C-alpha positions in Angstrom: -5.8 -79.2 -35.0 -7.9 -79.3 -31.9 -4.8 -80.2 -29.8 -2.8 -77.4 -31.3 -5.6 -74.9 -30.7 -6.2 -75.5 -27.1 -2.8 -74.5 -25.7 -3.0 -71.4 -27.7 -6.2 -70.1 -26.1 -4.5 -69.1 -22.8 -1.7 -67.3 -24.8 -4.3 -65.3 -26.7 -6.1 -64.4 -23.5 -2.8 -63.3 -21.9 -1.9 -61.3 -25.0 -5.4 -59.7 -25.0 -5.1 -58.8 -21.3 -1.5 -57.4 -22.0 -2.7 -55.3 -24.9 -5.7 -54.0 -23.1 -3.4 -52.8 -20.3 -1.5 -50.8 -22.8 -4.6 -49.1 -24.2 -5.3 -45.6 -22.8 -8.4 -45.6 -20.5 -9.4 -42.0 -19.6 -10.7 -42.9 -16.1 -7.6 -44.7 -14.9 -5.4 -42.9 -12.4 -2.4 -44.0 -14.4 -3.3 -41.6 -17.2 -3.6 -38.7 -14.9 -0.1 -39.5 -13.6 1.2 -39.5 -17.3 -0.6 -36.1 -17.9 0.9 -34.6 -14.8 4.3 -35.8 -15.8 4.1 -34.2 -19.3 2.5 -30.9 -17.9 3.8 -29.5 -14.6 0.9 -28.7 -12.2 0.2 -25.0 -11.6 -0.2 -23.4 -8.2 -4.0 -23.5 -8.6 -3.7 -27.3 -9.1 -1.6 -27.8 -6.0 -3.1 -25.2 -3.6 -6.5 -24.3 -5.1 -7.6 -21.0 -6.4 -7.5 -17.9 -4.1 -10.6 -18.0 -1.8 -11.5 -14.4 -2.5 -13.2 -14.3 0.9 -14.0 -16.3 3.9 -13.0 -16.0 7.5 -9.3 -16.7 7.0 -8.8 -14.4 4.1 -10.5 -11.5 5.8 -8.6 -12.1 9.0 -5.4 -11.7 7.0 -6.8 -8.5 5.4 -7.6 -7.1 8.9 -4.0 -7.8 10.1 -2.7 -6.0 7.1 -5.1 -3.1 7.7 -3.5 -2.8 11.2 -0.1 -2.4 9.5 -1.3 0.4 7.4 -3.1 2.0 10.3 0.2 2.2 12.2 2.6 3.0 9.3 1.0 5.2 6.7 -1.3 6.6 9.4 1.8 8.2 11.0 3.5 9.2 7.8 0.3 10.9 6.7 0.5 12.9 9.9 3.9 14.3 9.3 2.4 17.8 8.6 1.7 17.9 12.4 5.3 17.1 13.1 6.6 19.7 10.5 4.5 22.5 12.0 5.6 21.6 15.6 9.3 21.2 14.8 9.3 24.6 13.0 8.3 26.3 16.2 10.1 24.2 18.8 13.3 22.0 18.6 14.0 22.8 15.0 13.0 26.4 14.8 16.3 27.4 13.4 15.8 25.1 10.3 14.0 26.0 7.1 10.7 24.2 6.0 12.6 22.3 3.2 15.2 21.0 5.7 12.5 19.8 8.2 10.5 18.2 5.3 13.6 16.0 4.5 12.8 14.0 7.7 9.3 13.1 6.4 10.5 12.5 2.9 13.2 10.1 4.1 10.6 8.2 6.1 8.3 7.8 3.2 11.2 7.1 0.8 12.7 4.4 3.0 9.4 2.6 3.4 9.1 2.2 -0.3 12.8 1.9 -1.3 13.5 -0.9 1.0 10.3 -2.6 -0.2 12.5 -3.7 -3.1 14.3 -6.0 -0.5 11.4 -6.8 1.8 9.1 -7.9 -1.1 11.6 -10.5 -2.4 12.4 -11.6 1.2 8.7 -12.4 1.7 8.4 -14.2 -1.5 11.4 -16.4 -0.5 11.1 -16.7 3.3 7.5 -15.9 4.3 6.0 -13.8 7.0 9.0 -13.8 9.4 10.0 -10.5 7.7 6.9 -8.9 9.1 7.6 -10.0 12.7 11.1 -8.5 12.7 9.7 -5.3 11.1 7.0 -5.0 13.7 9.4 -5.1 16.6 11.7 -2.6 14.9 8.8 -0.2 14.2 7.8 0.1 17.7 11.4 0.5 18.8 11.8 3.4 16.2 8.8 5.3 17.6 10.1 5.1 21.1 13.6 6.3 19.9 11.9 9.3 18.2 10.4 10.3 21.4 13.9 10.9 22.8 15.1 13.1 20.0 15.9 16.8 20.3 18.4 17.4 17.5 17.9 17.4 13.7 20.3 14.5 13.1 18.6 12.4 15.8 15.2 12.9 14.3 16.6 12.1 10.8 18.1 8.8 12.1 15.2 7.7 14.3 12.1 9.1 12.6 13.5 9.3 9.1 15.7 6.3 8.5 14.7 3.7 11.2 11.0 4.3 11.0 11.1 4.1 7.2 13.1 0.9 7.2 10.8 -0.8 9.7 7.8 0.3 7.7 9.3 -1.2 4.5 9.8 -4.6 6.3 6.0 -4.9 7.0 4.1 -2.9 4.4 5.1 -4.4 1.1 4.9 -8.0 2.5 1.4 -7.1 3.8 0.4 -6.3 0.2 1.8 -9.5 -1.0 0.2 -11.8 1.5 -3.3 -10.3 1.0 -2.8 -10.7 -2.8 -2.4 -14.5 -2.2 -5.9 -14.7 -0.7 -7.7 -12.6 -3.3 -7.8 -12.7 -7.1 -11.0 -11.4 -8.6 -11.6 -9.2 -5.6 -8.0 -8.2 -5.1 -8.3 -4.4 -5.8 -11.3 -4.3 -3.4 -9.3 -6.1 -0.7 -6.2 -4.0 -1.1 -8.5 -0.9 -0.9 -9.9 -2.1 2.4 -6.4 -2.9 3.6 -5.0 0.5 2.8 -8.1 2.3 4.3 -6.4 1.4 7.6 -4.0 4.2 6.9 -6.9 6.5 6.5 -8.2 5.6 10.0 -4.7 6.1 11.4 -4.6 9.3 9.5 -7.7 10.4 11.5 -6.6 9.2 14.9 -2.9 10.3 14.9 -3.1 13.9 13.6 -5.9 14.7 16.2 -4.1 12.9 19.0 -0.8 14.5 18.1 -2.2 17.9 17.6 -4.0 17.9 20.9 -1.2 16.4 22.9 1.6 18.7 21.4 -0.4 21.9 21.3 -3.0 21.7 24.1 -1.5 19.6 27.0 1.5 19.6 29.2 2.7 16.2 28.0 5.4 17.6 25.9 7.0 16.0 22.7 8.5 12.9 24.3 5.4 11.6 26.0 3.1 12.6 23.1 5.2 10.4 20.8 5.3 7.5 23.4 1.6 7.5 23.6 1.5 6.9 19.8 3.9 4.0 20.4 1.6 2.5 23.0 -1.2 2.6 20.4 0.8 1.0 17.7 2.3 -1.8 19.8 -0.9 -4.0 20.1 -1.5 -3.5 16.4 1.9 -4.9 15.6 1.2 -7.9 17.9 -2.1 -8.6 16.1 -0.6 -8.5 12.7 2.3 -10.9 13.7 -0.3 -13.5 14.6 -2.9 -12.9 11.8 -0.7 -12.7 8.7 0.1 -16.1 7.2 1.2 -16.8 3.7 -1.2 -19.2 1.7 1.5 -20.2 -0.8 4.9 -21.7 -0.2 8.0 -19.5 -0.8 9.4 -19.4 -4.3 12.9 -20.7 -5.0 13.9 -18.6 -8.0 16.1 -15.5 -8.3 15.9 -12.9 -5.5 15.3 -10.0 -7.8 13.2 -10.5 -11.1 15.2 -8.1 -13.3 13.3 -9.4 -16.3 10.3 -7.3 -15.1 12.2 -4.2 -16.3 12.1 -5.5 -19.9 8.2 -5.6 -19.8 6.8 -2.4 -21.2 3.7 -2.5 -19.0 5.8 -2.7 -15.8 8.1 0.1 -16.9 5.2 2.3 -17.8 3.6 1.7 -14.4 7.0 2.5 -12.6 7.4 5.8 -14.6 3.7 6.7 -13.9 4.1 6.0 -10.2 7.2 8.1 -10.1 5.4 11.3 -11.4 2.3 10.7 -9.3 4.3 10.1 -6.0 6.4 13.2 -6.8 3.4 15.4 -6.4 0.7 13.7 -4.2 2.4 14.3 -0.8 2.4 18.0 -1.0 -1.0 18.5 0.7 -0.2 15.9 3.4 3.0 17.8 4.2 2.1 21.4 3.8 -1.7 21.7 4.3 -1.5 22.5 8.0 1.2 25.1 7.6 -0.7 26.6 4.7 -3.8 26.8 6.7 -2.0 28.6 9.6 -0.6 31.1 7.1 -4.2 31.9 6.3 -5.1 32.6 9.9 -6.5 29.2 11.0 -5.9 28.2 14.5 -3.0 25.6 15.0 -5.2 22.9 16.6 -7.9 23.4 14.0 -5.3 23.2 11.2 -4.1 19.9 12.6 -7.6 18.5 12.1 -7.3 19.2 8.4 -5.1 16.1 8.0 -7.7 14.1 9.9 -10.3 15.4 7.4 -8.0 14.4 4.5 -7.5 10.9 5.8 -11.2 10.5 6.8 -12.2 11.3 3.3 -9.5 9.1 1.8 -11.2 6.0 3.5 -13.9 6.3 0.9 -11.3 7.2 -1.7 -9.5 3.9 -1.2 -12.4 1.5 -0.7 -14.8 2.6 -3.4 -12.3 2.8 -6.2 -11.0 -0.6 -5.2 -14.4 -2.1 -5.6 -14.8 -0.3 -9.0 -11.4 -1.3 -10.1 -12.4 -5.0 -10.0 -15.2 -4.3 -12.4 -14.0 -1.4 -14.6 -10.2 -2.1 -14.6 -7.3 -1.4 -12.2 -5.5 0.8 -14.7 -8.7 2.8 -15.5 -9.2 3.7 -11.9 -5.6 4.3 -11.2 -5.4 6.8 -14.1 -8.6 8.5 -13.1 -7.4 8.9 -9.5 -4.0 10.4 -10.6 -5.7 12.9 -13.0 -8.2 14.0 -10.4 -5.6 14.4 -7.7 -3.5 16.6 -10.1 -6.5 18.9 -10.7 -7.2 19.2 -7.0 -3.6 19.9 -6.1 -3.5 22.7 -8.6 -6.4 24.3 -6.7 -4.6 24.5 -3.3 -4.1 28.3 -3.2 -7.9 28.9 -4.1 -8.8 27.7 -0.6 -8.3 30.9 1.5 -10.7 30.6 4.4 -11.7 27.9 7.0 -14.7 26.6 4.9 -12.7 26.5 1.8 -9.8 24.6 3.5 -12.1 22.1 5.0 -13.8 21.4 1.5 -10.4 21.2 -0.1 -9.2 18.7 2.6 -12.3 16.5 1.7 -11.6 16.6 -2.0 -7.8 15.9 -1.8 -8.6 13.0 0.5 -11.2 11.5 -1.9 -8.9 11.7 -5.0 -5.4 10.9 -3.4 -6.9 8.0 -1.5 -7.1 6.1 -4.8 -3.4 6.2 -5.6 -1.8 4.0 -2.9 -4.1 1.0 -3.2 -4.6 1.4 -7.0 -0.8 1.6 -7.4 -0.2 -1.9 -5.9 -3.2 -3.4 -7.6 -1.9 -2.1 -11.0 1.4 -3.9 -10.5 -0.6 -7.2 -10.0 -1.5 -6.9 -13.7 2.1 -7.5 -14.7 2.3 -11.1 -13.5 0.1 -14.1 -13.3 2.1 -15.8 -10.6 1.1 -14.7 -7.0 4.4 -15.9 -5.7 6.1 -13.0 -7.6 3.8 -10.3 -6.4 5.9 -9.2 -3.4 8.9 -8.8 -5.7 7.0 -6.8 -8.5 5.3 -4.5 -6.0 8.6 -4.0 -4.0 10.7 -3.2 -7.1 8.1 -0.9 -8.6 7.6 1.1 -5.4 11.4 1.3 -4.8 11.7 3.5 -7.9 8.8 5.6 -6.8 10.5 6.2 -3.4 13.0 8.5 -5.1 10.1 10.7 -6.0 8.8 10.7 -2.5 12.3 11.6 -1.2 12.8 14.7 -3.4 9.2 15.8 -3.8 8.5 17.5 -0.5 11.9 19.1 -0.2 11.6 20.5 -3.7 8.3 22.1 -2.6 10.0 23.4 0.5 12.6 25.1 -1.6 9.9 26.6 -3.8 8.1 27.8 -0.7 11.2 29.2 0.8 12.3 31.0 -2.5 8.9 32.4 -3.5 7.3 32.9 -0.1 4.0 31.3 -1.2 2.4 28.1 -2.0 1.4 28.7 -5.6 4.6 27.4 -7.2 4.6 24.3 -5.1 1.0 23.4 -6.0 1.7 24.1 -9.7 4.7 21.7 -9.7 3.0 19.0 -7.8 -0.2 19.2 -9.7 1.4 18.9 -13.0 3.4 15.9 -11.9 0.2 14.0 -10.9 -1.4 14.9 -14.3 1.7 13.6 -16.1 1.5 10.4 -14.1 -2.2 10.0 -15.0 -1.5 10.4 -18.8 1.4 7.8 -18.5 -1.0 5.3 -16.8 -3.6 5.5 -19.5 -0.9 5.2 -22.2 0.3 2.0 -20.5 -3.0 0.5 -21.3 -1.8 0.3 -24.9 0.4 -2.6 -23.8 -2.6 -4.7 -22.7 -4.7 -7.0 -25.0 -7.8 -4.8 -24.1 -6.2 -1.7 -25.5 -6.7 2.0 -24.5 -10.5 1.7 -24.2 -10.7 -1.7 -22.4 -11.6 -2.4 -18.8 -8.2 -3.2 -17.5 
C-alpha cells in the first residue's frame, strides 16, 4: 500500500496544480484578457476620457476660435457689403438680389458641412488644411470682382465652400477634447466669430467709405488679416481620436426623433436669425444714421454676442444644452420682432446690443445640442454636419425672402414679423424635443 501510494503523490500534485491553473483568479492578467475578449473596449478604455481642459485642449480651442474669427466674422459683416454694393458696383440690383450673395455664402458653409463633417470623422484634419488655403484664395478672388455673377461665384459659392471645409471639422475636433465642459468650450470657440464681427465691420466700413483704398484693396487687407489665422489653425488643430471606419453618412440619425426635432428647430431659427445681421445697417441708414456709424452697429451686435456665446455655453453645461438653446431662440424671436421700434441712434445702439446677446446663443448652442444625440465622439462631425446641412436651406432662402418683403412693402415691419415668428417657432420645437429625453420637459438637458 505504501509502494502504491508513493508514486501517486506526484500525480496528485500535478493534478492539483493543473486544476488550480484553471480556477479564475481575479488578479491574473489572463482574466483581464478574457474579459476584454468578451466585451469590446470602449474609446474611453483605449484613449482615456476627454481631458476637459489642459494646455493641449485649450490650444486646439484657440485654433478653432481663429477659424470662426475668420469665417463667421466675415459672414456676420455682410451687411456692410450689402450696403456698399447697393450704391456702387451693384446699384442696378434690388436688395433681395444682392442679399442672395450673402445667403449663398452662409448656406454653402453649412450645406457642405454634411460632407466636411464625415470627411473629418474618416480622414482627420487634412480637410481643414485644404479648406484654409481655399478660403484665403476665395477672399483674394472676391477683391477682383465687379460683376454680380463674379461676386456670386467668388464671395458666395467659393467662400462658402471653403468655410464649410474648416468650420464643421473645427466643431468636431474641439468636441473630442471636451465632454462635461463641451458647451462652454464651443461657446468660447464660436466667440471668435464675435471678435471677427467687431474687427471686420469696422475695418470694412472705414476702408470702403472713408478712404481712397477702394473695394479691391479693402478686401485684400481683410485677406491679409485672415491668412495668418489660417496658418495657425492648420498647425494647432489635431484630432485626439483615430478616424472611424464605418459608413460615410449616418442615415440612421434621421430615424432618431431627437435628432429630427433639433434639425427642424434649427431650420426655423436659422430662417429668421440672420435678418438683423443683413439688414440692420441699411435700416439704420433709412432712419437717418450716418453710413459709417451704421456700419458700427454690426460691430456692436457681434461685440455683445461674445457674451451671448460664452455665458450661455457655461450655463448649458449646468442647466442643459436644450434648455439654453430653446431660451436663446425664443428671446431672439422677441428681439427680432422689435426691430422697427428702434427709430433713433440711441434706440438702434441698444437694439444692436440686445440682438447680439440673444442671437449669440444660437450658433454654439445649436452644435452643442446635436452632441446630445450620440455618445460616440467619433460621430459628432457627421451628426453636426448633417444637421446644419438641412439648416443651410433656411439660411439660403431667409434673407432673400426678407429682401422681397422689403422691396414689396417698402418697409422693415413685415420682414421683422416673418423672421421673429420663425425664431419663436424654432424655440418651441426645441423645448418640445426635450420630451424625447429621459429627463423630460422639465429636466436639465
